[in-house]
Every structure is written in C-alpha cells, then in structure tokens.
N, C-alpha and C positions, 0 to 999 in steps of 0.2 A: 852733443854736449848735455842734453837732458837726460840721456841714458847713463852717462858717466857720473852724473851727480845722483841718479838713482842707485847705481852700483855703489857709491861710496856711502849712502844712506843704508843699504842692504847689508853693509859690512859692519854696522854699528851692533854692539851687544844686544841691544833691545830688540832687534829683528834677525839676529843670526839664526833663530829657530823657525824661521817663516819659510814656506815653500811658495814658489812663483808658478802660477799657470799663466802662460803667455798665449794668447788667442788673436790670431790674425783675421781681418775682415776685408771685403772688397766691396766695390760698387757693383752695379748689375751689367755693365759694359764688357762684352766679350773681350777676351785677351787675342789681340790681333797683330801687335808689333812683333816683327820677326825677331828682334833682339831679344824681347821678353820671352817669347816662345822657345828660343834657342837656350836661353839662360835656365828657364824652368826645366827643359829636358836635360841639360847638364846637371842639374840638382836632382834628377830622378823623379821629379814631380810632373804631374799631368799638366797639360798646357791649358788649363781653363782657370776660373775663378777660384776653385778649390785649392788647385796647386799653387797659385799665387798667393793666397791667403796663408797657406802653410809656410811658404817660402818667406813671407813677410814675418811671421812669428819666430821663425828659425833664425832669421838675420838679428832680430832683437836679442835673442838668447845668445848669439855669437858675440855681439857687442858687449853684453853684460858680462859674459864669461871672460872676454879680452880685458875687462875693467875689475876682474877680480872676484866675480861671484861664480861660486862652485856650481858646474853644470848638473850635479846630482840634486840640487835645490830646484831645478827647473823643469818644466813640461811645456811642450808646445803643442799647438793644434790650429787648423784652420776651420773657418766657418763658411768661407766664399762668401756669397751675397745674401745669405738667409736672415740675418740679422741686422737689418739697417736701422740706423738711428735718425735718419732724414730721408727726404725725397729724392729718389734716384731720377727723377726727371729734371732735376736742375743741376747746373755745374756746382752750385755751393753744396747741394745735399750730396752729390756723388763725392765731393771731396770729403765731406764728413764721414761718409761710410767706408772711406779707404783709411783704415786705422788698425792699431794693435791695442789690445787691453791686456793690462796686467793685474792679476789678482793674487794677493797674498794670504795665506792660510798657514795656521800652525802646522808643523810637522808632527806626524803622529810618533809617540814615544816608541822606542824600540821594544819589542816584546821577547 
C-alpha cells in the first residue's frame, strides 16, 4: 500500500522529472532458507546477501512500475549487508537493516 501511494505521488507533475535510485539492503545473516535460495537462483541472482538485496530493490521497482511509474525513471542496486543502520547482533537491529531506500534526484536534461 505504501508503494502504491508513492507511485501516485511520483505521478504528480511536480515530481515527474525525478529519477529514482532504489537500493536494497540486508542484515548480516547468511541466506540459508531453501525457498529463498531457489527464488534467488530463478531470478539469476547469487544466493547470498548481495543477491537478496538486489532482488529486494528489483521487487520494489516492479511494484512501482505496476502502479504506473515508468521503468526508465528507475535504477536498482543492492548493497548487501555493508551499510547497516542498526546493530546486527539484535533481532530489532537486523529488522532495521533489512530495508529498501529510495532516492529521488532530478533527471538530467536531454542534450
């Protein structure tokens, strides 16, 4: 629901000239669930935190696209577990580190 609301905002004239950088993050736990590993492999991703973070960012882009945001405005990347915002030694910290960040920047004018 939050992404659908964001897509609605991104469709407004004031922000139609903005580019989205969508960045996925993970905690430091290894990817061990067989279903997650299989899903990452089906997506052509490595079965590790980097692959998981990339897939997380791409999933957000897919939802935004389905809600009307032009894919040409979006780029995705994964950072794995290298930029934590909280302590990975606690469940609450790990939960905060499993996230997606979205940055809006002006698109460069066509030359």
